[in-house]
C-alpha positions in Angstrom: 1.7 -4.4 43.6 3.3 -1.7 41.1 4.9 1.5 42.4 3.4 5.0 41.0 5.8 7.9 41.5 4.9 11.5 40.7 7.3 13.9 40.3 7.3 17.5 40.7 8.3 18.9 37.3 7.4 22.6 37.5 10.5 24.7 36.7 13.7 24.3 35.2 15.4 24.1 38.4 14.1 23.1 41.9 16.1 22.4 45.2 15.3 19.8 45.9 13.6 17.9 43.0 10.9 16.3 44.9 9.5 13.1 43.7 6.5 11.5 45.6 5.5 7.9 46.0 1.5 7.7 45.4 1.3 4.4 46.9 0.9 4.1 50.5 4.6 4.0 52.1 3.3 1.6 54.8 2.1 -1.2 52.5 3.9 -4.4 52.6 7.1 -4.4 50.9 7.0 -0.9 50.0 10.8 -0.1 50.3 11.4 -3.2 48.1 8.8 -1.8 45.6 10.4 1.8 45.9 14.2 0.2 45.4 13.0 -2.0 42.4 11.2 1.4 40.9 14.8 3.5 41.7 16.8 0.8 40.1 14.7 1.0 36.6 14.4 5.1 37.2 18.2 5.6 37.8 19.4 6.8 34.1 17.0 9.5 34.3 17.0 10.0 37.9 21.0 10.8 37.6 20.2 13.5 35.0 17.7 15.2 37.1 20.5 14.9 40.0 23.0 16.8 37.5 20.3 19.6 36.9 18.8 20.2 40.4 21.8 19.1 42.6 19.5 17.1 45.0 16.5 14.9 44.9 14.1 14.3 47.7 12.0 10.8 47.7 9.0 10.6 49.9 7.0 8.2 50.8 9.5 5.2 50.2 8.5 2.9 52.6 12.0 2.7 54.4 11.5 2.8 58.1 14.9 1.1 59.1 18.2 1.0 59.2 18.1 -2.4 57.6 15.8 -1.2 55.0 17.9 1.7 54.3 20.8 -0.6 53.9 18.8 -3.0 51.5 17.9 0.2 49.2 21.9 1.1 49.4 22.7 -2.4 48.1 21.0 -1.3 44.6 21.5 2.2 44.7 24.8 2.6 45.9 26.7 -1.0 46.0 30.1 0.6 46.6 30.1 2.5 49.7 32.8 4.8 51.4 33.8 4.5 54.6 34.2 7.8 56.7 37.8 7.6 57.1 39.2 11.3 58.1 35.7 12.3 58.7 35.4 15.4 61.0 31.7 15.1 62.2 30.7 13.0 65.2 29.1 9.9 63.7 28.2 6.1 64.7 28.6 3.5 62.4 25.8 1.4 61.8 27.3 -1.0 59.4 29.6 -0.8 56.5 29.3 2.5 54.6 26.1 3.6 56.8 26.6 6.1 59.5 24.1 8.2 61.7 24.1 12.0 59.9 25.9 13.5 62.8 25.9 13.7 66.6 26.8 17.4 66.6 24.9 19.0 69.7 21.3 19.5 68.8 21.3 23.1 69.7 23.4 24.3 67.3 23.6 24.9 63.6 26.1 23.2 61.2 27.0 25.4 58.5 26.7 24.4 55.0 29.4 22.3 53.4 30.3 20.0 50.8 31.1 16.4 52.3 34.7 15.9 53.0 35.9 18.9 50.6 39.2 19.1 53.1 40.2 15.7 51.8 41.7 14.3 48.4 39.2 11.5 49.0 35.2 12.8 49.1 31.8 11.2 47.9 30.3 12.1 44.8 27.0 11.3 46.1 25.4 11.1 49.3 22.2 9.6 50.7 20.1 10.7 53.8 17.4 8.6 55.3 15.1 9.8 58.2 14.3 7.0 60.5 13.0 9.4 63.3 12.0 12.9 62.4 12.5 15.5 65.1 9.7 16.9 67.1 11.0 20.3 65.9 13.8 21.9 63.6 16.3 19.9 62.3 15.9 20.5 58.7 18.8 19.5 56.7 19.6 22.8 54.7 20.8 22.6 51.1 22.3 25.3 48.8 23.2 25.2 45.1 27.2 25.3 44.7 26.9 26.9 41.6 24.7 29.7 43.1 27.2 30.2 46.0 29.8 30.5 43.8 27.6 33.5 41.4 26.7 35.4 44.8 30.1 35.7 46.3 32.4 38.7 46.1 34.4 38.2 43.2 37.5 39.2 45.5 36.8 36.9 47.7 36.5 34.1 45.2 39.9 35.1 43.6 41.7 35.2 46.7 40.3 31.9 47.7 41.0 30.7 44.0 44.8 31.7 44.2 45.7 30.3 48.1 43.4 27.5 48.3 42.6 26.5 51.9 44.6 24.7 54.6 42.4 22.5 57.1 44.6 21.6 60.5 43.3 19.2 63.1 44.1 18.3 66.3 43.4 14.9 67.1 43.7 13.4 70.7 44.7 9.6 71.4 41.9 8.5 73.2 41.6 10.9 76.1 41.0 14.5 75.2 38.7 17.2 73.6 37.2 16.5 70.1 38.1 13.7 67.8 40.4 11.2 68.5 43.0 9.8 65.5 41.7 6.3 66.2 38.1 7.4 65.5 39.0 9.6 62.7 40.9 6.9 60.6 38.6 3.8 61.9 42.1 2.0 62.9 44.5 2.3 66.2 47.2 0.8 64.0 49.9 3.9 63.7 51.6 2.3 60.8 48.1 2.2 59.0 47.7 6.1 59.6 50.7 7.1 58.4 50.3 5.0 55.2 47.0 6.5 54.6 48.2 10.2 55.1 51.1 9.7 52.7 48.9 8.3 50.2 46.2 11.0 50.7 48.8 13.8 50.6 47.8 14.5 54.4 51.1 16.2 56.8 51.0 14.9 59.8 53.0 14.9 63.1 52.7 12.6 66.0 52.7 14.5 69.3 54.6 13.4 72.6 51.2 13.3 74.4 50.0 10.5 72.0 47.9 13.4 69.9 48.1 13.6 66.0 48.4 16.9 63.8 47.2 16.7 60.1 47.1 19.4 57.7 45.9 19.1 53.9 45.8 22.0 51.4 43.0 21.9 49.4 41.6 23.7 46.2 38.6 26.3 47.6 37.0 25.7 43.9 36.4 22.6 41.7 34.8 21.7 38.6 32.0 18.9 38.2 33.6 16.0 36.2 30.1 15.7 34.3 29.0 19.1 33.7 32.3 20.9 33.6 30.7 23.7 35.9 32.7 25.3 38.5 31.7 25.3 42.0 32.4 27.0 45.6 33.6 23.5 47.0 35.6 24.0 50.5 34.6 24.1 54.2 36.8 26.8 55.5 33.9 28.7 57.0 33.0 25.7 59.0 36.5 24.7 59.8 37.2 28.2 61.2 37.0 28.6 65.0 35.0 31.4 64.5 31.9 29.1 63.2 31.2 28.4 66.9 28.8 30.0 69.3 30.7 32.4 71.7 30.2 29.7 74.7 31.6 26.8 72.5 34.7 29.2 71.4 35.7 30.2 74.6 35.3 26.7 76.3 37.7 25.4 73.3 40.1 28.1 74.1 40.1 27.6 77.8 41.0 23.6 77.2 43.9 24.6 74.7 45.4 27.0 76.7 44.0 30.1 74.7 46.5 28.9 72.0 44.4 28.7 68.5 47.1 26.3 67.3 45.8 24.0 69.5 42.2 23.8 68.5 40.7 20.6 67.3 40.1 22.1 64.1 41.4 25.0 62.2 41.3 26.4 58.4 43.8 29.1 56.9 44.9 30.0 53.5 46.8 27.3 51.7 50.0 29.4 52.4 49.3 29.1 56.2 48.4 32.8 56.5 45.0 33.5 58.4 41.8 34.1 56.9 40.4 37.3 57.4 37.1 37.5 59.6 35.3 39.9 57.1 35.8 37.4 54.2 34.5 34.3 56.6 31.2 36.3 57.8 30.6 37.5 54.0 30.7 33.8 53.2 28.6 32.6 55.8 26.2 35.8 55.1 25.7 34.5 51.2 25.4 30.8 52.6 22.6 31.8 55.2 20.6 33.6 52.4 20.9 30.5 50.0 19.9 28.0 52.4 16.9 25.8 51.5 15.6 24.0 54.3 14.2 20.5 54.1 12.1 19.4 56.8 12.0 15.3 57.6 9.5 12.8 57.5 10.0 9.4 58.3 10.9 7.3 55.2 12.4 10.4 53.5 15.2 9.7 51.1 17.5 12.8 50.4 20.0 12.4 47.4 22.7 14.7 46.9 25.5 15.3 44.1 27.9 16.3 46.7 29.9 18.8 44.3 26.6 20.5 42.9 25.1 21.1 46.4 26.1 21.9 49.9 24.5 20.8 53.1 24.1 21.5 56.6 21.6 21.2 59.6 19.4 23.3 61.8 19.0 23.1 65.3 16.2 20.9 66.6 14.7 19.3 69.8 13.6 15.8 70.5 14.8 12.6 69.1 16.3 12.6 65.5 18.0 9.9 63.5 19.0 10.5 60.0 21.6 8.0 58.6 23.9 8.7 55.8 25.9 6.9 53.1 28.2 7.8 50.5 29.6 6.8 47.4 
């Protein structure tokens, strides 16, 4: 059976660009058909991705992790592992993870995936296996537009000073992420080799914890379009991102020492980032957010440089898978 795809093409730029499958998604071998169509249309889709930044495929026939993995073998045969990732996730198979296990009642702020690292994905693929009962939208925003909307004085300060990302990782028993889960190994020497190769400063603590920090630019130019974008996670890493009850609990666990929090962000020179600047960034992000409400089988393809993403609070089961390349 042939696959017919109708794309919403009205307007010069949409976020996301929507591609809707007209064939019945529950038809036998629907996921195989969609995968074959995707392979044939890949050049056109990649061009649309550069224009819009994200493409939502609806009615793909993909209904399970196994079918998503089958699609990825064609769409993204060289997947990245989530080494040094800062979001709680479960690995489904090599290169395929749950999108996040951050508590359902809380918003995850906009961010470009792993922009705190020297190794980050160019493209993200999300797939909805179980749509939430309410909420749980993935929110997206054009990183070019974020840069245009931000106060030029804030932009120039971040451009000049960069961002230092700091993480305190426990050794297997503690609050936040462990270094074993973060680096996907229990071999200390392997962690040290990775850090040295990636330009990550590290310090082993006496209680088995690992403190890591890395200075990264706050802006980036897209390698294909040459466009400059806002590309950092300063507002998401900073402890002020947490609701008050979570922040208070964290501070109590850390003995009211902000330097002992699971993660933090400073300017690249180590100085504090002003709360007024962080709140101004969040206000721009909030105004730029576009919610993507999930349906089972949806696949969302994101250019990780051109588009930032986050997650709205939700109720009920929600299973969104993610892969990066």
